[in-house]
C-alpha positions as CSV (number, residue, x, y, z in Angstrom):
1,M,0.0,2.6,-35.7
2,S,-2.7,3.5,-33.1
3,S,-6.2,4.2,-34.2
4,A,-7.7,7.7,-34.0
5,A,-8.5,8.7,-30.4
6,L,-12.0,9.0,-28.9
7,R,-12.8,11.8,-26.5
8,T,-15.5,11.5,-23.9
9,P,-17.9,14.5,-24.1
10,D,-17.4,17.0,-21.3
11,E,-21.0,16.9,-20.2
12,R,-20.5,13.3,-19.0
13,F,-18.4,14.8,-16.2
14,E,-20.8,17.5,-15.1
15,G,-22.2,17.4,-11.6
16,L,-20.2,14.4,-10.3
17,P,-20.5,14.0,-6.6
18,D,-17.6,15.3,-4.5
19,F,-15.4,16.1,-7.5
20,P,-15.2,19.9,-7.9
21,F,-11.7,19.9,-9.3
22,E,-10.7,22.0,-12.3
23,P,-9.5,19.8,-15.2
24,H,-6.0,20.3,-16.6
25,Y,-4.6,18.8,-19.8
26,A,-1.3,18.1,-21.5
27,T,-0.8,16.6,-25.0
28,V,1.7,13.7,-25.1
29,G,2.3,11.8,-28.3
30,G,-0.7,13.3,-29.9
31,L,-3.0,12.2,-27.1
32,R,-4.7,14.6,-24.6
33,L,-4.1,13.5,-21.0
34,H,-6.2,14.9,-18.2
35,F,-4.9,15.5,-14.6
36,V,-6.1,17.1,-11.4
37,D,-3.6,19.6,-10.0
38,E,-4.5,20.9,-6.6
39,G,-2.6,22.5,-3.7
40,P,0.3,25.0,-3.7
41,R,2.4,25.0,-6.9
42,D,5.6,25.2,-4.7
43,G,4.5,22.3,-2.5
44,R,6.1,18.9,-2.6
45,V,4.5,16.9,-5.4
46,V,2.3,13.9,-4.5
47,L,1.5,11.9,-7.6
48,L,-1.7,9.8,-7.3
49,L,-1.9,7.0,-9.9
50,H,-5.1,5.1,-10.2
51,G,-5.8,1.6,-11.3
52,E,-8.2,-0.5,-13.4
53,P,-10.9,0.5,-14.4
54,T,-11.1,3.7,-12.4
55,W,-9.8,7.3,-12.9
56,S,-8.7,10.3,-10.8
57,Y,-12.2,10.4,-9.3
58,L,-11.0,7.5,-7.1
59,Y,-8.9,10.0,-5.2
60,R,-11.5,12.6,-4.6
61,R,-11.5,12.0,-0.8
62,M,-7.7,12.2,-0.6
63,I,-7.0,15.2,-2.8
64,P,-8.4,17.9,-0.4
65,P,-6.6,16.8,2.8
66,L,-3.3,16.3,0.9
67,A,-3.6,19.8,-0.6
68,A,-4.6,21.3,2.8
69,A,-1.4,19.7,4.3
70,G,0.6,21.8,1.8
71,F,1.3,19.2,-0.9
72,R,0.9,19.8,-4.6
73,V,-1.4,16.9,-5.6
74,V,-1.4,15.7,-9.2
75,A,-3.8,12.9,-10.1
76,P,-3.7,12.0,-13.8
77,D,-6.0,9.7,-15.9
78,F,-4.2,7.1,-17.9
79,V,-4.8,6.9,-21.6
80,G,-8.2,5.2,-22.0
81,F,-9.6,6.4,-18.7
82,G,-11.3,9.4,-17.1
83,R,-11.1,12.6,-19.2
84,S,-8.0,11.4,-21.1
85,D,-8.2,10.4,-24.7
86,K,-9.2,6.8,-25.4
87,L,-8.0,4.5,-28.2
88,P,-10.8,2.3,-29.7
89,R,-9.0,-1.0,-30.1
90,V,-7.6,-3.3,-27.4
91,E,-4.5,-3.9,-29.5
92,D,-3.8,-0.1,-29.4
93,Y,-2.8,-0.4,-25.8
94,S,0.5,-1.6,-24.4
95,Y,2.4,-1.4,-21.1
96,R,4.9,0.7,-23.0
97,L,2.3,3.1,-24.2
98,H,1.2,3.8,-20.6
99,L,4.8,4.2,-19.4
100,D,5.7,6.6,-22.3
101,T,2.6,8.7,-21.9
102,M,2.8,9.0,-18.2
103,R,6.5,9.9,-18.4
104,G,5.6,12.5,-21.1
105,L,3.0,14.0,-18.8
106,L,5.5,14.3,-15.9
107,D,7.9,16.1,-18.3
108,A,5.2,18.3,-19.8
109,V,4.0,19.5,-16.3
110,G,7.6,19.7,-15.0
111,L,7.3,17.5,-12.0
112,D,10.2,16.5,-9.9
113,R,10.9,15.4,-6.3
114,I,7.8,13.3,-6.6
115,A,6.2,11.3,-3.8
116,L,4.4,8.4,-5.7
117,L,1.2,6.8,-4.4
118,G,0.3,3.9,-6.7
119,Q,-2.6,1.5,-6.4
120,D,-3.4,-1.4,-8.8
121,W,-2.0,-0.4,-12.2
122,G,-0.8,2.8,-10.6
123,G,1.9,0.7,-9.0
124,L,2.7,-1.3,-12.1
125,I,3.3,1.9,-14.0
126,G,4.5,4.1,-11.2
127,L,7.1,1.7,-10.0
128,R,8.5,1.2,-13.5
129,L,8.9,5.0,-13.7
130,V,10.7,5.1,-10.3
131,A,13.0,2.3,-11.5
132,S,13.9,4.2,-14.7
133,E,14.3,7.6,-13.1
134,P,15.0,7.1,-9.4
135,A,16.4,10.6,-8.9
136,R,13.0,12.0,-9.9
137,F,11.2,10.4,-7.0
138,S,11.6,11.1,-3.3
139,S,9.4,8.5,-1.7
140,I,6.8,5.8,-2.5
141,V,3.5,4.6,-1.0
142,V,2.3,1.3,-2.5
143,A,-1.4,0.4,-1.9
144,N,-3.0,-2.8,-3.1
145,T,-0.6,-3.2,-6.0
146,A,2.3,-5.4,-7.3
147,L,5.1,-5.5,-9.8
148,P,4.4,-8.9,-11.3
149,S,6.5,-11.1,-13.5
150,A,7.0,-14.7,-14.4
151,S,8.8,-15.2,-11.1
152,L,6.1,-13.3,-9.2
153,P,2.8,-14.7,-10.5
154,M,-0.5,-13.3,-9.8
155,P,-3.1,-15.2,-7.7
156,E,-6.0,-17.2,-9.0
157,A,-8.4,-14.3,-8.2
158,F,-6.6,-12.2,-10.7
159,L,-6.8,-14.9,-13.4
160,R,-10.5,-15.1,-12.8
161,W,-10.8,-11.3,-13.2
162,R,-8.7,-11.4,-16.3
163,E,-11.0,-14.0,-17.9
164,Y,-14.1,-12.0,-16.9
165,S,-12.8,-8.8,-18.4
166,Q,-12.5,-10.4,-21.8
167,R,-15.7,-12.3,-21.9
168,V,-18.2,-10.0,-20.3
169,P,-20.4,-8.5,-23.1
170,E,-20.8,-5.1,-21.4
171,F,-17.8,-3.8,-19.4
172,L,-19.2,-1.6,-16.7
173,A,-16.5,0.2,-14.6
174,G,-19.0,1.2,-11.9
175,K,-20.1,-2.3,-11.4
176,V,-16.5,-3.5,-11.1
177,V,-15.9,-1.0,-8.4
178,R,-19.1,-1.8,-6.6
179,K,-18.4,-5.6,-6.7
180,T,-14.8,-5.2,-5.3
181,C,-15.7,-2.9,-2.5
182,L,-16.7,-4.4,0.9
183,E,-19.3,-1.7,1.5
184,A,-22.1,-0.5,-0.7
185,I,-21.4,2.6,-2.8
186,P,-24.2,5.0,-3.8
187,P,-25.6,4.7,-7.4
188,E,-24.4,8.2,-8.2
189,V,-20.8,7.2,-7.3
190,E,-21.1,4.0,-9.4
191,A,-22.3,6.2,-12.3
192,A,-19.3,8.5,-11.8
193,Y,-17.0,5.6,-12.5
194,D,-19.1,4.9,-15.7
195,A,-18.9,8.5,-16.8
196,P,-15.8,8.1,-19.0
197,F,-17.4,5.4,-21.1
198,P,-20.4,6.6,-23.0
199,D,-20.6,3.3,-24.8
200,Q,-18.6,0.1,-25.2
201,S,-16.4,1.6,-27.9
202,F,-14.7,3.6,-25.2
203,T,-13.8,0.7,-23.0
204,A,-10.9,-0.9,-25.0
205,G,-8.3,0.5,-22.5
206,A,-10.2,-1.0,-19.6
207,R,-10.4,-4.4,-21.3
208,A,-6.8,-4.2,-22.3
209,F,-5.3,-3.6,-18.9
210,P,-5.8,-7.1,-17.4
211,M,-4.2,-8.7,-20.5
212,L,-1.1,-6.4,-20.2
213,V,-0.1,-7.8,-16.8
214,P,3.0,-9.9,-17.4
215,I,2.3,-13.3,-16.0
216,D,4.7,-15.5,-17.9
217,A,8.2,-15.4,-19.4
218,S,7.0,-15.0,-23.0
219,D,5.9,-11.5,-22.2
220,P,8.9,-9.1,-22.6
221,E,7.5,-6.9,-19.9
222,S,8.1,-9.7,-17.4
223,A,11.9,-9.3,-17.9
224,E,11.5,-5.5,-17.7
225,N,9.7,-5.8,-14.4
226,E,12.4,-8.1,-13.1
227,R,14.9,-5.4,-14.1
228,A,12.8,-2.8,-12.3
229,W,12.8,-5.0,-9.1
230,K,16.6,-5.0,-9.2
231,E,16.5,-1.2,-9.1
232,L,13.9,-1.2,-6.3
233,E,16.2,-3.6,-4.3
234,R,18.6,-0.7,-4.3
235,W,16.0,1.9,-3.3
236,R,16.9,3.4,0.1
237,K,14.6,6.3,0.1
238,P,11.4,5.8,2.1
239,L,8.8,3.3,0.9
240,L,5.5,2.7,2.8
241,T,3.0,-0.1,2.3
242,A,-0.6,0.7,2.9
243,F,-2.6,-2.3,1.8
244,S,-6.2,-3.2,2.8
245,D,-7.3,-6.3,4.6
246,G,-10.0,-7.2,2.1
247,D,-8.5,-7.5,-1.3
248,P,-8.1,-11.1,-2.6
249,I,-5.8,-10.1,-5.5
250,T,-3.1,-8.2,-3.6
251,R,-3.4,-9.5,-0.1
252,G,0.0,-10.3,1.3
253,G,1.8,-8.3,-1.4
254,D,2.8,-5.7,1.1
255,L,5.2,-8.2,2.7
256,I,7.1,-8.6,-0.6
257,F,7.8,-4.9,-0.8
258,Q,8.8,-4.8,2.9
259,R,11.2,-7.7,2.4
260,R,12.8,-6.6,-0.9
261,V,13.0,-2.8,-0.8
262,P,15.6,-1.4,1.6
263,G,13.7,1.9,2.0
264,A,10.8,0.0,3.5
265,S,12.9,-0.9,6.6
266,G,11.7,0.8,9.8
267,Q,8.7,2.5,8.1
268,P,5.2,2.6,9.8
269,H,3.6,0.1,7.4
270,T,-0.2,0.1,7.7
271,V,-3.0,-2.3,7.0
272,I,-6.3,-0.5,6.2
273,R,-9.1,-2.4,7.9
274,G,-12.5,-2.9,6.3
275,A,-11.7,-2.1,2.7
276,G,-11.6,-4.1,-0.5
277,H,-9.5,-3.6,-3.6
278,F,-10.3,0.1,-4.0
279,L,-9.3,1.3,-0.5
280,Q,-9.3,4.9,-1.7
281,E,-13.1,4.6,-2.3
282,E,-13.9,3.0,1.1
283,R,-11.1,4.5,3.3
284,G,-9.8,7.4,1.4
285,E,-9.6,9.8,4.3
286,E,-7.7,7.2,6.4
287,L,-5.3,6.5,3.5
288,A,-4.8,10.3,3.2
289,R,-3.9,10.6,6.9
290,V,-1.5,7.7,6.7
291,T,0.1,9.2,3.6
292,I,0.4,12.7,5.1
293,D,2.0,11.3,8.3
294,F,4.4,9.2,6.3
295,L,5.5,12.1,4.0
296,K,6.0,14.5,6.9
297,R,8.0,11.9,8.7
298,A,10.0,11.1,5.6
299,G,11.0,14.8,5.1
């Protein structure tokens, strides 16, 4: 059974730069999940799923242009991140927990006809949701992400990150973002990524994520991801790749999606220049334009 949840005090989120969005909450499995919900309620839904160790703040440059283009933009925080509840032990987290809570959030908010944009773990979770409920989704944008398994191993750069995440005495999300961006980020932005974690007892979810990536056959989620790939290999609705050119972990992963997913054929796949792993942080406006153009073209 999971431990009692921790909740980051609201004052930690006051005055964050460029993040004026009203918080929204849904309770799923006894856990409170936060999400941003902007744009017209009758607009096509764009679901923005963040990665490790960020939160919906990562999408602050993309939310306004997507909403202005007429989309309903929903950007949740996974359990353990952002304004969502956090469990205090690494062993409280599982791939299944994240899938179940995110599916529960989609049900609670009543989202359908969803255009998914997933980056990092946003892809690992989002693509599994697509594979389990393909009729619920209308299109996909994958950005610096993967769906790994024993037959699709992660690169050496990921293994180094995985080791670092477990041995570093103080896990600082803002430092991780800063170190993996190609350009400098302001101290106040770095602090915004640290805001969800008042102390190290709140960081178990961030430490857990790297260990939940299925990298060998002994992990049952490896087989589950292989099954998800079989569904994606039948996916004929539009899929766009928008990877950056400066991410050592996911570089080249766009070609896998282009090769294996039928819906990727003939799409205007994009390489975002001059960005590291968190391309939303460095090139958010450009990624928003690419996404808007793709979704309007996809219909």
